[in-house]
N, CA, C and O atoms as CSV, one atom per row, in Angstrom:
chain,resi,resn,atom,element,x,y,z
A,1,MET,N,N,-93.177,-84.562,-103.733
A,1,MET,CA,C,-93.064,-85.614,-104.718
A,1,MET,C,C,-91.819,-85.385,-105.555
A,1,MET,O,O,-91.336,-84.261,-105.695
A,2,SER,N,N,-91.319,-86.468,-106.103
A,2,SER,CA,C,-90.139,-86.346,-106.941
A,2,SER,C,C,-90.516,-85.768,-108.302
A,2,SER,O,O,-91.687,-85.719,-108.677
A,3,ARG,N,N,-89.502,-85.340,-109.019
A,3,ARG,CA,C,-89.737,-84.733,-110.341
A,3,ARG,C,C,-90.360,-85.741,-111.297
A,3,ARG,O,O,-91.271,-85.397,-112.050
A,4,LEU,N,N,-89.878,-86.983,-111.276
A,4,LEU,CA,C,-90.415,-88.017,-112.160
A,4,LEU,C,C,-91.880,-88.302,-111.846
A,4,LEU,O,O,-92.685,-88.471,-112.762
A,5,THR,N,N,-92.232,-88.357,-110.572
A,5,THR,CA,C,-93.626,-88.578,-110.182
A,5,THR,C,C,-94.508,-87.428,-110.667
A,5,THR,O,O,-95.614,-87.657,-111.157
A,6,ASN,N,N,-94.024,-86.198,-110.531
A,6,ASN,CA,C,-94.780,-85.035,-111.024
A,6,ASN,C,C,-95.013,-85.122,-112.525
A,6,ASN,O,O,-96.107,-84.817,-112.999
A,7,ILE,N,N,-94.004,-85.533,-113.273
A,7,ILE,CA,C,-94.146,-85.633,-114.721
A,7,ILE,C,C,-95.138,-86.726,-115.094
A,7,ILE,O,O,-95.999,-86.512,-115.948
A,8,ILE,N,N,-95.033,-87.896,-114.467
A,8,ILE,CA,C,-95.935,-89.010,-114.782
A,8,ILE,C,C,-97.377,-88.645,-114.451
A,8,ILE,O,O,-98.271,-88.854,-115.272
A,9,MET,N,N,-97.614,-88.104,-113.262
A,9,MET,CA,C,-98.967,-87.743,-112.868
A,9,MET,C,C,-99.506,-86.581,-113.718
A,9,MET,O,O,-100.700,-86.531,-114.011
A,10,GLY,N,N,-98.635,-85.659,-114.110
A,10,GLY,CA,C,-99.049,-84.569,-114.979
A,10,GLY,C,C,-99.459,-85.046,-116.362
A,10,GLY,O,O,-100.435,-84.555,-116.931
A,11,VAL,N,N,-98.711,-86.007,-116.905
A,11,VAL,CA,C,-99.059,-86.568,-118.215
A,11,VAL,C,C,-100.398,-87.296,-118.140
A,11,VAL,O,O,-101.237,-87.146,-119.027
A,12,ILE,N,N,-100.598,-88.078,-117.092
A,12,ILE,CA,C,-101.857,-88.805,-116.930
A,12,ILE,C,C,-103.026,-87.831,-116.777
A,12,ILE,O,O,-104.042,-87.971,-117.459
A,13,GLY,N,N,-102.891,-86.862,-115.901
A,13,GLY,CA,C,-103.973,-85.909,-115.651
A,13,GLY,C,C,-104.279,-85.038,-116.853
A,13,GLY,O,O,-105.443,-84.842,-117.201
A,14,THR,N,N,-103.244,-84.515,-117.487
A,14,THR,CA,C,-103.456,-83.669,-118.653
A,14,THR,C,C,-104.032,-84.478,-119.809
A,14,THR,O,O,-104.881,-83.989,-120.554
A,15,GLY,N,N,-103.568,-85.720,-119.956
A,15,GLY,CA,C,-104.106,-86.582,-121.009
A,15,GLY,C,C,-105.573,-86.906,-120.810
A,15,GLY,O,O,-106.350,-86.863,-121.764
A,16,LEU,N,N,-105.967,-87.230,-119.588
A,16,LEU,CA,C,-107.373,-87.516,-119.311
A,16,LEU,C,C,-108.252,-86.285,-119.542
A,16,LEU,O,O,-109.347,-86.388,-120.095
A,17,MET,N,N,-107.764,-85.133,-119.115
A,17,MET,CA,C,-108.523,-83.907,-119.322
A,17,MET,C,C,-108.666,-83.601,-120.808
A,17,MET,O,O,-109.740,-83.198,-121.257
A,18,ALA,N,N,-107.593,-83.787,-121.574
A,18,ALA,CA,C,-107.642,-83.516,-123.011
A,18,ALA,C,C,-108.593,-84.478,-123.719
A,18,ALA,O,O,-109.350,-84.062,-124.596
A,19,VAL,N,N,-108.563,-85.759,-123.349
A,19,VAL,CA,C,-109.473,-86.730,-123.959
A,19,VAL,C,C,-110.924,-86.362,-123.667
A,19,VAL,O,O,-111.777,-86.442,-124.552
A,20,PHE,N,N,-111.204,-85.961,-122.437
A,20,PHE,CA,C,-112.564,-85.563,-122.073
A,20,PHE,C,C,-113.028,-84.351,-122.869
A,20,PHE,O,O,-114.131,-84.356,-123.417
A,21,VAL,N,N,-112.201,-83.315,-122.939
A,21,VAL,CA,C,-112.596,-82.078,-123.620
A,21,VAL,C,C,-112.728,-82.307,-125.126
A,21,VAL,O,O,-113.645,-81.774,-125.750
A,22,ILE,N,N,-111.829,-83.088,-125.713
A,22,ILE,CA,C,-111.917,-83.388,-127.143
A,22,ILE,C,C,-113.164,-84.221,-127.428
A,22,ILE,O,O,-113.857,-83.968,-128.414
A,23,GLY,N,N,-113.463,-85.205,-126.587
A,23,GLY,CA,C,-114.674,-85.999,-126.764
A,23,GLY,C,C,-115.928,-85.169,-126.623
A,23,GLY,O,O,-116.882,-85.358,-127.378
A,24,LEU,N,N,-115.946,-84.259,-125.680
A,24,LEU,CA,C,-117.088,-83.364,-125.510
A,24,LEU,C,C,-117.261,-82.461,-126.722
A,24,LEU,O,O,-118.380,-82.252,-127.190
A,25,SER,N,N,-116.174,-81.934,-127.223
A,25,SER,CA,C,-116.233,-81.089,-128.414
A,25,SER,C,C,-116.707,-81.881,-129.626
A,25,SER,O,O,-117.493,-81.377,-130.428
A,26,TYR,N,N,-116.240,-83.107,-129.763
A,26,TYR,CA,C,-116.669,-83.961,-130.882
A,26,TYR,C,C,-118.164,-84.261,-130.798
A,26,TYR,O,O,-118.870,-84.206,-131.804
A,27,SER,N,N,-118.642,-84.577,-129.596
A,27,SER,CA,C,-120.061,-84.908,-129.461
A,27,SER,C,C,-120.952,-83.692,-129.704
A,27,SER,O,O,-122.055,-83.838,-130.230
A,28,ILE,N,N,-120.502,-82.516,-129.336
A,28,ILE,CA,C,-121.273,-81.304,-129.602
A,28,ILE,C,C,-121.303,-81.020,-131.104
A,28,ILE,O,O,-122.346,-80.660,-131.650
A,29,SER,N,N,-120.154,-81.182,-131.773
A,29,SER,CA,C,-120.070,-80.867,-133.199
A,29,SER,C,C,-120.832,-81.854,-134.070
A,29,SER,O,O,-121.360,-81.468,-135.113
A,30,THR,N,N,-120.900,-83.121,-133.666
A,30,THR,CA,C,-121.600,-84.114,-134.485
A,30,THR,C,C,-123.065,-84.243,-134.098
A,30,THR,O,O,-123.824,-84.915,-134.795
A,31,GLY,N,N,-123.471,-83.626,-133.023
A,31,GLY,CA,C,-124.855,-83.722,-132.563
A,31,GLY,C,C,-125.726,-82.650,-133.174
A,31,GLY,O,O,-125.559,-82.261,-134.330
A,32,PHE,N,N,-126.642,-82.193,-132.384
A,32,PHE,CA,C,-127.660,-81.233,-132.839
A,32,PHE,C,C,-127.055,-79.902,-133.268
A,32,PHE,O,O,-127.579,-79.248,-134.170
A,33,ALA,N,N,-125.955,-79.491,-132.633
A,33,ALA,CA,C,-125.380,-78.173,-132.930
A,33,ALA,C,C,-124.746,-78.134,-134.313
A,33,ALA,O,O,-124.721,-77.077,-134.943
A,34,GLY,N,N,-124.240,-79.247,-134.793
A,34,GLY,CA,C,-123.583,-79.261,-136.089
A,34,GLY,C,C,-122.196,-78.654,-136.011
A,34,GLY,O,O,-121.756,-78.206,-134.952
A,35,LEU,N,N,-121.512,-78.646,-137.151
A,35,LEU,CA,C,-120.134,-78.161,-137.176
A,35,LEU,C,C,-120.044,-76.689,-136.802
A,35,LEU,O,O,-119.213,-76.310,-135.976
A,36,TRP,N,N,-120.884,-75.858,-137.396
A,36,TRP,CA,C,-120.776,-74.420,-137.135
A,36,TRP,C,C,-121.282,-74.061,-135.741
A,36,TRP,O,O,-120.812,-73.088,-135.150
A,37,GLY,N,N,-122.219,-74.819,-135.212
A,37,GLY,CA,C,-122.682,-74.568,-133.855
A,37,GLY,C,C,-121.666,-74.995,-132.810
A,37,GLY,O,O,-121.578,-74.399,-131.736
A,38,GLY,N,N,-120.896,-76.036,-133.131
A,38,GLY,CA,C,-119.893,-76.524,-132.200
A,38,GLY,C,C,-118.539,-75.880,-132.363
A,38,GLY,O,O,-117.640,-76.120,-131.556
A,39,LEU,N,N,-118.371,-75.063,-133.392
A,39,LEU,CA,C,-117.075,-74.433,-133.647
A,39,LEU,C,C,-116.606,-73.510,-132.514
A,39,LEU,O,O,-115.432,-73.579,-132.149
A,40,PRO,N,N,-117.456,-72.651,-131.942
A,40,PRO,CA,C,-116.975,-71.824,-130.825
A,40,PRO,C,C,-116.479,-72.660,-129.648
A,40,PRO,O,O,-115.470,-72.325,-129.027
A,41,PHE,N,N,-117.191,-73.754,-129.340
A,41,PHE,CA,C,-116.729,-74.605,-128.244
A,41,PHE,C,C,-115.420,-75.289,-128.605
A,41,PHE,O,O,-114.561,-75.456,-127.740
A,42,ALA,N,N,-115.244,-75.686,-129.857
A,42,ALA,CA,C,-113.996,-76.323,-130.278
A,42,ALA,C,C,-112.820,-75.367,-130.140
A,42,ALA,O,O,-111.734,-75.772,-129.725
A,43,ILE,N,N,-113.027,-74.113,-130.481
A,43,ILE,CA,C,-111.962,-73.107,-130.340
A,43,ILE,C,C,-111.611,-72.911,-128.868
A,43,ILE,O,O,-110.435,-72.841,-128.511
A,44,ILE,N,N,-112.623,-72.823,-128.020
A,44,ILE,CA,C,-112.388,-72.689,-126.581
A,44,ILE,C,C,-111.686,-73.927,-126.037
A,44,ILE,O,O,-110.789,-73.809,-125.202
A,45,ALA,N,N,-112.079,-75.113,-126.497
A,45,ALA,CA,C,-111.466,-76.361,-126.044
A,45,ALA,C,C,-109.990,-76.409,-126.422
A,45,ALA,O,O,-109.163,-76.832,-125.614
A,46,ILE,N,N,-109.649,-75.988,-127.623
A,46,ILE,CA,C,-108.244,-75.965,-128.046
A,46,ILE,C,C,-107.451,-75.003,-127.162
A,46,ILE,O,O,-106.328,-75.312,-126.763
A,47,PHE,N,N,-108.024,-73.848,-126.858
A,47,PHE,CA,C,-107.350,-72.873,-125.999
A,47,PHE,C,C,-107.142,-73.427,-124.587
A,47,PHE,O,O,-106.075,-73.247,-124.001
A,48,VAL,N,N,-108.152,-74.094,-124.046
A,48,VAL,CA,C,-108.051,-74.661,-122.692
A,48,VAL,C,C,-107.000,-75.773,-122.645
A,48,VAL,O,O,-106.234,-75.858,-121.685
A,49,ILE,N,N,-106.959,-76.616,-123.664
A,49,ILE,CA,C,-105.950,-77.675,-123.705
A,49,ILE,C,C,-104.550,-77.079,-123.813
A,49,ILE,O,O,-103.613,-77.571,-123.184
A,50,ALA,N,N,-104.406,-76.022,-124.607
A,50,ALA,CA,C,-103.108,-75.355,-124.708
A,50,ALA,C,C,-102.685,-74.778,-123.362
A,50,ALA,O,O,-101.515,-74.875,-122.992
A,51,LEU,N,N,-103.613,-74.183,-122.630
A,51,LEU,CA,C,-103.295,-73.658,-121.297
A,51,LEU,C,C,-102.891,-74.773,-120.334
A,51,LEU,O,O,-101.967,-74.606,-119.538
A,52,ALA,N,N,-103.585,-75.913,-120.408
A,52,ALA,CA,C,-103.255,-77.038,-119.542
A,52,ALA,C,C,-101.871,-77.593,-119.867
A,52,ALA,O,O,-101.112,-77.937,-118.961
A,53,LEU,N,N,-101.540,-77.682,-121.147
A,53,LEU,CA,C,-100.211,-78.164,-121.537
A,53,LEU,C,C,-99.122,-77.200,-121.095
A,53,LEU,O,O,-98.058,-77.629,-120.649
A,54,TYR,N,N,-99.377,-75.907,-121.213
A,54,TYR,CA,C,-98.406,-74.918,-120.751
A,54,TYR,C,C,-98.211,-75.004,-119.232
A,54,TYR,O,O,-97.086,-74.922,-118.740
A,55,ASN,N,N,-99.302,-75.168,-118.504
A,55,ASN,CA,C,-99.207,-75.291,-117.049
A,55,ASN,C,C,-98.440,-76.546,-116.650
A,55,ASN,O,O,-97.641,-76.517,-115.715
A,56,PHE,N,N,-98.681,-77.649,-117.357
A,56,PHE,CA,C,-97.932,-78.881,-117.095
A,56,PHE,C,C,-96.449,-78.660,-117.340
A,56,PHE,O,O,-95.618,-79.060,-116.524
A,57,TRP,N,N,-96.111,-78.028,-118.454
A,57,TRP,CA,C,-94.706,-77.786,-118.761
A,57,TRP,C,C,-94.072,-76.873,-117.713
A,57,TRP,O,O,-92.948,-77.109,-117.270
A,58,GLU,N,N,-94.799,-75.837,-117.325
A,58,GLU,CA,C,-94.277,-74.867,-116.359
A,58,GLU,C,C,-94.069,-75.497,-114.974
A,58,GLU,O,O,-93.071,-75.210,-114.312
A,59,ASP,N,N,-94.994,-76.347,-114.535
A,59,ASP,CA,C,-94.927,-76.893,-113.181
A,59,ASP,C,C,-94.072,-78.152,-113.065
A,59,ASP,O,O,-93.391,-78.337,-112.056
A,60,ALA,N,N,-94.094,-79.017,-114.072
A,60,ALA,CA,C,-93.465,-80.324,-113.911
A,60,ALA,C,C,-92.201,-80.509,-114.737
A,60,ALA,O,O,-91.263,-81.159,-114.274
A,61,VAL,N,N,-92.149,-79.972,-115.914
A,61,VAL,CA,C,-91.060,-80.310,-116.833
A,61,VAL,C,C,-89.902,-79.328,-116.745
A,61,VAL,O,O,-88.742,-79.737,-116.693
A,62,ARG,N,N,-90.209,-78.033,-116.729
A,62,ARG,CA,C,-89.151,-77.030,-116.752
A,62,ARG,C,C,-88.273,-77.106,-115.510
A,62,ARG,O,O,-88.759,-77.212,-114.384
A,63,ARG,N,N,-86.988,-77.051,-115.745
A,63,ARG,CA,C,-86.045,-77.085,-114.617
A,63,ARG,C,C,-85.869,-75.681,-114.058
A,63,ARG,O,O,-85.707,-74.714,-114.802
A,64,ARG,N,N,-85.905,-75.590,-112.752
A,64,ARG,CA,C,-85.656,-74.320,-112.079
A,64,ARG,C,C,-84.375,-74.444,-111.276
A,64,ARG,O,O,-84.217,-75.372,-110.483
A,65,ASP,N,N,-83.483,-73.528,-111.478
A,65,ASP,CA,C,-82.208,-73.586,-110.736
A,65,ASP,C,C,-82.171,-72.604,-109.607
A,65,ASP,O,O,-81.175,-72.526,-108.888
């Protein structure tokens, strides 16, 4: 695939994954678990999203010569 296609598909995929994980974290925190019960999952979710963004940057955006 071309570089532009990799970037577009990476943005779409990473964005969908981030929306899902953030929505899941929000529903856990506002539901039965409450803020303090959902806090460990929120921290893990932030870490996972950061890893996904780093992987996207490493695979699609960064130029390799």
